[in-house]
N, C-alpha and C positions, 0 to 999 in steps of 0.2 A: 592649526585649523588646516581640516581637510576638508575639501567641498564634495558631499555624496547625494544622493536618490534615493530614499524615502521605500521603503523595499511595502509598506500599504498603501500611502497615498498619493506618491509618486514625485514630492516635493525637494528640492533641494534643500540644501541644510549643512552649517557649517559641525562634521565632526569632530571632537578631543581624538579621538584614537580609530585608529583603520575599521577594528574591527567594531564600532558602531555602524546598527544598522537599520533604524528608526528616527522618525525627527522629535517624536515623542513616547510619554507614557499612552497614552492612550492608543497609537499607534503599534507601538509594540503588544500591548495585550490583545489588541483586535485583531492579530492574524498568525497568534500560535500555534502552536500544534499539540498533537496529542499524543501518548504513550505508539499509539499503529500510524500513526505517520500522517494523520487528517489531519486537515486544516480549521480550524475553530475560530469562532466570531462569537462577538456578544452582540444579543438582540432585546432589546428592553430585559437592559440587567439580568440577564439567562442567560449562560454557554449551550452555542452547539455549535452542532458540526458544519460547514460550510456546505456541503455536496446535499444534505437534506432540508438544511434552508432553503435553498436555491429551489430546488424540485417542489417543495412545498409554494415559494414565490412563484413558480412556473403554475401549479396545478392549481395553487389558489384557496387549497384547504390545508389542515393541519392530517404529516403521513399519518394513516396507524402505527400503534406497534409492528403490526404483523409484517409491516412493509422496511423493502431494504431498499436503499438506493445505488444500485451496480456500475463502476468503473468501467465502461467497455474495453476500454485499451490497457487498462490494469493499472496506470498511474491515478493515484489518490488523490495528487494534487493539481487533479486535471478535471475542475468544476464547469465546463463548458456545458451548458443546456445539452448539443449535440451528442457528449461524453457522460452521459447520466442517463439512468434507466433506472423505473420502480418496479422493482420484483416482489415476489413472495417469500417468505424466509422460504418455504420448501422448493422454491424455483431457483433461489440465489444458492441453499446447500446443492443441488443437482448441477448446477452450471461448474461450483468450482469442484466437488466430487470426479467431475470428466476432468479436469488439468488435474488432476493429483487421484491416477486412481486408486482403488484400495488392492487391486491385482495386479503384480507387475515381473513382468521377463527378466531372471536374472540378464546381468552383462557380461556376465563369465560362463555356467553351463547352462543357459534356459531355459530354470526351472523354473516354475509359477509360485509367489512367496505374495505373501502379505506385509507392508510393511509399518512398521510403527505410528500409528496416526500422526508421531509429531514429526517423521522423518521421512512423511509420506513425496513432498516433492527432491528432493535428493537420493534418497536410500536407491544404490546401484545394486546390490548384492546380495544373495539370501543367508548370505553366513560368514562368518571373519573368516574361513578359509580361504572363501571367492574373493574376499575383499583386499585379503591382503596380496592375490593373486595378482588380481587387478591390477592393482597399487604396484606389483613388479610388474606387468608386462608394460602397463602407462611407461614408465619409468626407463624399462630398455628403450621402448620406444624415442624416448624423448633424447638419450645418449646418441643412439646412433643419425 
């Protein structure tokens, strides 16, 4: 048996295996994660994301479907009130579009290009030729 601390309630418990993280089933299911990386909790037998529940509790009302809760520091698991901000869907979209712009300058040739929507955050070049040229230049720099 291994003495561990529960990730949900913080109490110490005897674990049979090293990988056990929770003291009981209720603690295990109370702090589960969604596929998108948000912490999920149960309130009145209903699952909801923790950041929305925290903001609803702080405001004293239910959030509208048209309201999003934004994490200021970008960490989806940091649900402190000072890190949360209520925004409309349009404001939230505008904020994230500036983070990943629709038009970029190619890091190889400097031409302005429009990256694929799903690649916006990491696409750096306008074409395959530029991508190969950039990767070859990077490999040469690493080798020397």
